[in-house]
N, C-alpha and C positions, 0 to 999 in steps of 0.2 A: 680624293678622286672617287667618283661614283662607280659602283660595281653593277654590271649588267647581270640580271638574273637568268642566265642560261648555262648549260653544262660546259660549254667551251670556255666561257669567261671565268666560271668558277674554278675549272681545272687550271686555267692559265694563272689565275691569282694564287692558287694553292702551290703550284710548282715554283712560282716566282719567290714566294716566302716560305718555301718548305724548310729551309735551314732554321728559321726562327721557330717553326712548329716543332721540329724534332728536338731543338734545344729545350724549349719549354716542356715538352712531353717527357723528355728524359730527366729533367731536373725534378719534376713532380713525382715521377715513378721512383727515382732514387730516394727522395724524401720519404715516400711511402714505405720503401724497403727498410730504410733506417728506422722508421717508427715501429714497424712490425718486429724487427730484430731486437730493438731496445725495450720493447714493451715487457713489463714485469708480469710474471705469472700470478694469477689470483686463484684462491681456493674458496669454495663455497660450502658452508656447513648448513645442513637442513634439519629442521625439526617440525613437528606437526601437533596440533591440538584437535580434539573433537568436542563440539558443543552439543550438549544434550538438552532437548526440549520435551515438553509434555510429560509422559509417564517416565521417560528416561532422565529427566531433570529433577529439579527440586519438587517435592510433593505439593500438589494443589489442594489445600485444606478446605473442606466444606464448599467446594465450588458448586457442584450440582447444576452448572449451567454450561451446556455444550457449546452454545454460541460464544461465550467468553473464552472457553478453552480453544476454540478454533481461531479466535482473534489473536490469542497469544501465540499460537503456532504460526499464524500469518506474519507476526512481528519478528520471526526468527532472522530474517534478512537484515532488518534494522539493528537487531542486537549484535549480529556478527560484524556489521559495519562499525558499530560503536567499539567493539573490541579491536578492530583494525586501527581505528583512530587513537585508541589508548596506546597501542604498541608504537605508533608513529609519533606520539607526543614528545615534545622536546624534553620535558621533565623526566620522563621514563628513560629516554636515551641518555640523558646526562647521568642519571643514577647508574646506568649500566657501565658507562665509561668510567665513572668514579670507582665502581666496584672492581673493574679490571685494572684501572690505572692508565691515565693518559700517556705517561711515559712508556708504558709497555705496549699499549694498543696502537698509538700513533706518535711515535717518538719524534717525527719530523715537525710536529706542531709545537713542541716544547720550545718556548722562547722566553728568555729572562725579561725582555722588555715588555711583554704582554702580561696582563693580570691573569690569575688562575681562572676567573670567571669567563674571560674571553676565550681562553684556551679550551675550556670545557665546552663552551658553545660551539666552537669550531669543530671539536671532536664529535660532538653530538650531531652536527650537520653532516659531517663526512659519514658517520655511521648510518644516518638516515638515507644518504645517497646510495650506500651499499647494502641497504636493507630492502628486501622484496617480500611482500606478504600476498599470498595467493589464497583466495577463498573459493569454496565449492558449496553452493547453496543446496544442491541435491543431497549431499552427504554431510553437510554442516561441518566440513573439515577446513581447518585453517593451517596453511603451510607457511613456514618462516624460513627464509634464505638469507644468510649473512655472508658477504664476500670480504676477504682480506688477503693480503699477500702472504700472510703466515697461516698455515693450515691449523696449527694449534690455537692461535688467537681467534680465528674465525669460529672455531668450535666453542671456545670460552665465551665469546660475545653472544653467540646464539643461545647457549645454555643460560647465561646470566639474564638475557633479555626475556626468556620464557619464564624464569623464576620470578623476576621483578614484575612481569605482567600478571602472573597468577595472584601475587599479593596485592598488586595495585587494583585489579578489577574487582576484588572483594570490597575494597574500601570505596571505590568510586561508584560501581554499578549496583552492588548488592548491599550497600549500607542502609540498614533499616532505621526508621524513625519511630521506634515503638512507643515512646512516651507521647509523641504528637498524635499518633493514630489512636492511642487509648483515650486521649482527651477528646479527639473528634468523635469517637464512638459514644462517649458519655454525653457530649453535648447533643448529638443527633438523637440519642435515646430519649433525652428529656423533651426534645422537640416532637418526637414521635408520640410520646405519651400525651403531650399537650394536644396535638392535633386529633388523636384518637378520642380523647375525652370530649373535646369540643364537638366532634362528629356524633358521638353517642348521645350527648346531651341534646343536640339538635334533633336527632331522630326520636328520642324519648319525649321531648317537649311537643313535637308535632305528630307523635304517634305514627312515625314512618319507619318501616323496616327496609323495604326496597322500593323506591319510588316508581321505577319502570315496571316492576312486577305488579304493584298495586294498581297502577293505571291500566294495565292489561286486564287484570281481573275485573275492575269496575266496568270497563268497556264491554267485556264479555257478558257480565251480568245485565247490563243495559240492553244488549242485543238479545239476550235470552228472554227478558221480560216482554219486549215488543214482539219478538219472533214467535214465542209460544202462543200468544194471543192471536196473532195473525194466522199461524198454522192451524189453530183450532177453528177459526172462522172458515178457512179454506177447506178443512176436512168436513165440517158440517155442511157447507155448500155442496161439496162433491157428493156426500151421502144423499142429500135431498134431491139433487139432480138425477142420481141413479134410481132412486125410488120412483120419482115422477115418470121417468122413461119406462121403467118396468110396468108401472100402473097403466100407462097408455097402451102398451102391448097387450096387457091382460084384458083391458076393456074391449079390445077387438074380439076376444074369445068368450069372455064371461059376461053375464047380465049385470046390470048396474046394482041390483039388489042382492047379489050373491055374497056368501060369507067371505070368499077370497078377496073380493073387491073391497068389502068393508074393512077387513084386516089391513089391506094395503093402504086404504085411506087413513086408518089410525096411525100406521107407521109414518106416513107422509106428514101427518099433523105433528107427531112427536119430533120428526126431523126439523120441521119449521120452527118449533119451539126451541129446540137445541141451537139452531142457527141464530135465532134472535137473542138467545142467552149469550152466545159467544160474541155476537156483535156488541152487545151491551158491555161485556167485559173489555172488548177492544176500545170501545168509546170511553170506558172508565179510566183507561191509561192517560188519556188527554184531559180528563175532567180534573179541575183544580182540587177538588175535595176527595178524590179517590185515593185509596192506600197505594195503588200502583203508581199513580202520578206523584205522590209524595216521595215514594222510593226513588223514582227516576229523577226527581228534583234534587234529592240528597246526593244521588250519584253525580249529577252534573255539578253540583256545588263542590263536592270533594275533588272531582277532576279539575275544576278551575283552580282550587286551592293548591293541588299538587303541581300543576303547571307553573304556578307563581313561585313555588319553592324549588323548582327543578334546578335553577341556576345556582342557588346557594348550596343545594344538596350535592351537585356535581363538583362545585368548587371545593367543598370540604372533603369529599371522597377522593378527588385528585390529589389534594394536599397530603392526605394520609398515605396514598399510594407512593407519592414521591418520597415522603419521609421513610417509608418502609424500604424502598429501593436503596436510598442513601445509607440507611442503617445496615442493611445486608452487605452493601459494598464495602463500607469502612470496617465492618466487623470481619469480613473476609480478609481485607488488606491487613488489619491488625493481627489476625491469626497467622497470616503468611509472614508478617514482619517478625512475629515471635519465633516462628520456626526458623526463619533465616538467621535470626540472632543466635540461636543455638548452633546452627550449622556453621556460622562464621566463627564462633568460638572454638569449634573443632577443626577449623580450616577446611571445611568441606565446600566444594564448589561444583557448579554444573559443568566445568571444563575439565577434561581429562587429557593428559599428555599421551599421545599415541606413539610418537617417535622422538626420543631424546637426541639432540645433535651430537654427532660423533666427529672425530677428526677426519676430514676428507683425505683420501689417499691420492686422488688425482686432481690436478688443477683444472680450472674451467677452460674448455676449448676456446682458442682465440679466433677461430674461423678465419684463418689466413686467406683462404681462397676468396671468400666474400669481400674481405677488406681489400685485397689486391684488385679484384674486379671493380670495386668502387673507386680505387685510386686511378685505375686505367681510364674509367669513364670521366673522372674529374680532369685528368691530364689531357685527354682528347678534347674536352670541351674548352678548357683554358687555352690550348694550342690553337683551336679554331678561332676563338675570340681574339687571340693575338694576331692571327693572319688578317682578319677583317679590320682590326684597328690599324694595322700597319698599312694596309691598302688604302684606307680612308685618308690617312695623313700623308700618303705618298703622292706628290704632284706629277710624277712621270706617267706616261701612257703605257698601258699593259695590253690593251685589246684594240682592234680596228674600230669597234663601236665607239670607244672613248674619243678617238680622233675625229670621227665623223660628227659626233654630237658637239664637240668643242669648236670645230672650224666650219662645220656645215659644208664639207666637201667630200666627194666620194673617195674611198680607199681602193686603189687599183690592185695593189699587191702588197704582200708582207714578206719579210725575210728575217732570218735569224741574225745574230750578231755577226758583223763582218770584220774580219781581221784586216786592218788598213795596210799593214806591211805586205800581206799576201796579195791584195788587190793592186798595189803599186808594182 
């Protein structure tokens, strides 16, 4: 039967099926109470590590590169996450369970029909479900929480997990490959010597020290040759113009045959001769057989030659730079591997235990109020669903609207249930 969506119809439907609602509501609440009362207490053991980076971690040997050190510090988050994955690995959890003993840690899992491998896998899975690892990137702190219904076993599991992790991370994360790196350093050193020798032979054969610097010097020399001659002509022309202007002023005052005018004319004549000389020098630059022209031609020829060799020069120089960078990188890695090897032999790690797990004195709060509120919400929702479903499958009429819609006739009045015996 359809349900009309109004307050009167909904209330009518609710009160009609209220018995079913309270039955469902009560059953679910009773189940929730039984679940809470029968729930076993669990204990949580806590331990913590701190991971040291930069100056607080392992020494950075011959780094000398601040950018690389910053990159390593920026990788701290990835390193911490790798530690978390190691602690959550199935192999590590199985080793922890084996060390404690499956029969002691999880006696309910012991089954003669199952193989020991399957039992260990199940125990490791349960341990993983009861393991919580919390990281703090700001302080590089890793907190480990292990839950168990026995306080002593929870502490033993947490301690064993931390000890196994310290040993495991040295093998997995800090295992150096010293021999491989030494071989790489030797091979790259041979390649570096070869590229350096080839570059030096190329510069020696072509008499090139620094191609960019030499080109700049030749261009400057070429500008100086032409610029000095042009400046000399300009200076001589300026001197001649100044003398002629001064002579014109003096002729307005002195006679043409005076000594002052004669000396001025001699000075003008010398200035003209000097100007002609400077112009001839400037012309000599462009003359094919002049020394300056030959010098300019040699400069142009050398510039052309250097431009042709620039590509090969840059290629050899870049190759030497790359080989030098690779050599420094692998040399640094090899030295770090050597230091790490010594530290690993002494069981020295960048991880320090801040807080060893101890036997918890109190069980983990079960949060009964929150669980009960959740049970009440679920019970109410299931009860309402039961009412709606009961009304939909019920063919009887509950409201006047249902009668009107079914028979298309008006409803004049409604009345409660009538006792036939009383009416008679």
